[in-house]
C-alpha positions as CSV (number, residue, x, y, z in Angstrom):
1,M,-26.6,-25.0,-23.0
2,L,-26.1,-27.6,-20.2
3,D,-22.7,-26.0,-19.4
4,R,-24.5,-22.6,-19.1
5,Y,-27.6,-23.6,-17.2
6,G,-26.9,-27.0,-15.7
7,I,-30.5,-28.0,-16.3
8,L,-32.7,-27.6,-19.4
9,F,-36.5,-27.6,-19.9
10,R,-38.9,-26.3,-22.5
11,E,-39.6,-22.9,-21.0
12,L,-35.9,-22.2,-20.5
13,V,-34.9,-23.2,-24.1
14,A,-37.7,-21.0,-25.5
15,R,-35.4,-18.0,-24.8
16,E,-32.6,-19.4,-27.0
17,L,-32.0,-18.8,-30.7
18,P,-34.4,-20.5,-33.1
19,V,-31.8,-23.1,-34.1
20,F,-32.2,-24.4,-30.5
21,R,-35.9,-25.1,-30.7
22,W,-37.2,-27.6,-28.1
23,A,-38.1,-30.3,-30.6
24,G,-34.5,-30.7,-31.8
25,V,-32.9,-30.1,-28.4
26,F,-35.3,-32.6,-26.8
27,R,-34.2,-35.4,-29.2
28,S,-30.6,-34.7,-28.5
29,L,-31.2,-34.6,-24.7
30,R,-33.0,-38.0,-24.9
31,L,-30.1,-39.5,-26.7
32,M,-27.7,-38.1,-24.1
33,E,-29.9,-39.4,-21.3
34,L,-29.9,-42.9,-22.9
35,S,-26.2,-42.9,-23.3
36,G,-25.8,-41.9,-19.6
37,E,-24.3,-38.4,-20.3
38,I,-27.1,-36.6,-18.5
39,L,-30.0,-37.3,-16.2
40,A,-33.7,-36.8,-16.8
41,G,-36.5,-36.4,-14.2
42,C,-38.4,-33.9,-12.1
43,F,-35.7,-31.9,-10.2
44,F,-37.8,-28.8,-9.5
45,E,-41.5,-28.5,-8.7
46,G,-43.6,-26.2,-10.8
47,I,-41.9,-26.9,-14.1
48,P,-44.1,-28.9,-16.4
49,G,-42.6,-31.6,-18.6
50,P,-39.3,-33.3,-18.5
51,Q,-36.2,-31.7,-17.1
52,F,-32.6,-32.7,-18.1
53,I,-29.6,-32.1,-15.9
54,S,-25.9,-32.6,-16.2
55,H,-24.2,-34.8,-13.7
56,R,-22.1,-31.9,-12.4
57,A,-25.3,-29.8,-11.8
58,F,-27.0,-32.7,-10.1
59,R,-24.1,-33.1,-7.7
60,E,-24.4,-29.3,-7.0
61,L,-28.1,-29.7,-6.3
62,Q,-27.3,-32.4,-3.7
63,R,-25.4,-29.7,-1.7
64,A,-27.9,-27.3,-0.3
65,L,-27.3,-23.6,-1.1
66,P,-26.1,-22.0,2.0
67,E,-29.2,-20.3,3.5
68,Q,-27.3,-17.2,4.6
69,V,-25.4,-16.4,1.4
70,I,-26.5,-13.2,-0.2
71,Y,-26.4,-12.6,-3.9
72,W,-28.1,-10.5,-6.5
73,L,-28.7,-10.7,-10.2
74,N,-30.3,-8.8,-13.1
75,A,-33.7,-10.1,-14.2
76,T,-32.2,-10.6,-17.7
77,D,-29.3,-12.7,-16.5
78,P,-29.4,-16.2,-18.1
79,A,-29.6,-17.6,-14.5
80,S,-32.8,-15.6,-13.8
81,L,-36.1,-17.4,-13.9
82,C,-38.0,-14.1,-14.6
83,G,-40.2,-14.2,-17.7
84,L,-40.2,-17.9,-18.1
85,G,-44.0,-18.0,-18.0
86,L,-44.0,-20.7,-15.3
87,H,-47.4,-20.4,-13.4
88,S,-45.8,-21.3,-10.1
89,L,-43.4,-18.2,-10.4
90,R,-45.8,-15.7,-11.9
91,E,-46.6,-13.9,-8.7
92,E,-43.2,-14.2,-7.1
93,L,-41.0,-12.8,-9.8
94,P,-41.1,-9.5,-11.8
95,K,-41.0,-9.2,-15.5
96,R,-37.7,-10.0,-17.4
97,L,-36.6,-6.4,-18.0
98,V,-33.3,-4.5,-18.1
99,G,-33.0,-2.4,-15.0
100,T,-34.7,-5.0,-12.7
101,H,-32.6,-6.6,-10.0
102,L,-33.4,-9.4,-7.5
103,V,-31.6,-9.9,-4.2
104,Y,-31.6,-13.3,-2.5
105,R,-30.6,-14.6,0.9
106,G,-30.1,-18.2,0.2
107,T,-33.3,-19.3,-1.6
108,D,-35.4,-16.4,-0.2
109,L,-36.1,-13.4,-2.5
110,V,-35.6,-10.4,-0.1
111,V,-35.5,-7.4,-2.4
112,I,-36.8,-6.6,-5.9
113,S,-35.7,-3.4,-7.6
114,E,-37.5,-2.3,-10.8
115,R,-36.5,0.5,-13.3
116,L,-33.0,1.0,-11.8
117,A,-34.3,1.3,-8.3
118,K,-37.2,3.7,-9.1
119,A,-39.4,1.0,-7.4
120,L,-38.1,-1.1,-4.5
121,I,-39.9,-4.0,-2.9
122,F,-38.5,-5.3,0.4
123,R,-39.6,-8.6,1.7
124,V,-37.8,-8.2,5.0
125,P,-38.4,-5.6,7.8
126,P,-36.4,-2.3,7.7
127,D,-34.4,-3.3,10.8
128,D,-33.2,-6.6,9.3
129,P,-29.6,-6.9,10.5
130,R,-28.3,-7.7,7.0
131,M,-30.0,-4.8,5.2
132,A,-26.6,-3.2,4.3
133,E,-25.7,-6.4,2.5
134,Y,-29.0,-6.6,0.6
135,L,-28.4,-3.0,-0.7
136,G,-25.0,-4.0,-2.2
137,F,-26.5,-4.0,-5.7
138,L,-27.3,-0.3,-5.3
139,R,-23.8,0.5,-4.2
140,H,-22.6,-1.4,-7.3
141,L,-24.8,0.7,-9.6
142,L,-23.3,3.9,-8.1
143,S,-19.7,2.8,-8.1
144,R,-19.1,0.3,-10.9
145,R,-16.3,1.1,-13.3
146,F,-18.4,1.1,-16.5
147,Q,-21.0,3.8,-16.6
148,P,-21.7,4.2,-12.9
149,K,-24.9,6.1,-12.1
150,R,-24.4,9.5,-10.6
151,R,-27.5,9.0,-8.5
152,L,-30.5,6.7,-8.1
153,V,-34.0,8.2,-7.6
154,I,-36.4,6.0,-5.7
155,E,-40.0,6.8,-6.3
156,T,-41.8,4.1,-4.4
157,I,-40.9,1.6,-1.7
158,N,-43.3,-1.3,-1.3
159,G,-45.9,0.6,-3.4
160,E,-45.9,3.7,-1.2
161,A,-44.2,7.1,-1.7
162,A,-40.5,6.5,-1.0
163,S,-40.1,9.7,1.1
164,R,-42.5,8.4,3.7
165,S,-41.1,4.9,3.9
166,P,-39.6,3.3,7.1
167,Y,-36.8,2.0,4.9
168,V,-35.3,5.5,4.4
169,D,-33.3,5.1,7.7
170,A,-31.8,1.8,6.4
171,L,-30.8,3.5,3.2
172,R,-29.0,6.2,5.1
173,I,-26.6,3.6,6.5
174,C,-25.1,3.0,3.1
175,F,-25.7,6.1,1.1
176,D,-25.8,9.9,1.1
177,V,-29.6,10.3,1.0
178,L,-31.7,13.3,-0.1
179,V,-35.4,13.1,0.7
180,D,-37.8,15.5,-1.0
181,F,-41.6,15.6,-1.2
182,K,-42.1,12.3,-3.0
183,T,-38.7,10.7,-3.8
184,V,-35.5,9.5,-2.1
185,V,-32.3,10.2,-4.0
186,L,-29.2,8.1,-3.3
187,H,-25.6,9.2,-3.9
188,K,-22.5,7.1,-3.3
189,C,-21.5,7.5,0.3
190,F,-17.8,8.7,0.4
191,H,-17.4,8.1,4.2
192,H,-17.6,4.8,5.9
193,T,-20.5,4.3,8.3
194,D,-20.4,1.3,10.6
195,P,-24.0,0.1,10.9
196,S,-23.3,-1.6,14.3
């Protein structure tokens, strides 16, 4: 588990198989800490109780995540903190559901997509210069090798009807877009459009 996560704490282990219950894992982690194999402490705020981290992960933490790197992940990915029940993250993160994706710029959550893009939440303005990069996860859903989506139907953007959203123009940069009365339908764009 340390190889997978780098850091372990009670809420994270709760998602594992019953054989990895916290009580048993905790004893092993304490022994590993006493023998110098891992470190214990408070490495992240908002996580109650002890946290245990591998030396490799601790070294990685010492190097700041590049603030301009853009990456996305599924809410059910093991690296996702969605659904951990941590009070400090409850308002920030969506539920841990298949079809929910999160897009980050460094440590900033910039886009949340729920129900395979039926609901999009942008935390950046529509004219953000890196918008095309943030939408990369939608391009992936439409063009991946395994079961690509033929189209994505967006019903709401930031809680409003998608068809009236100021983000529609940003979507047109990367996709063939069809706007109807309420929804915005995305299709893979077969021609290259330079956003600059």
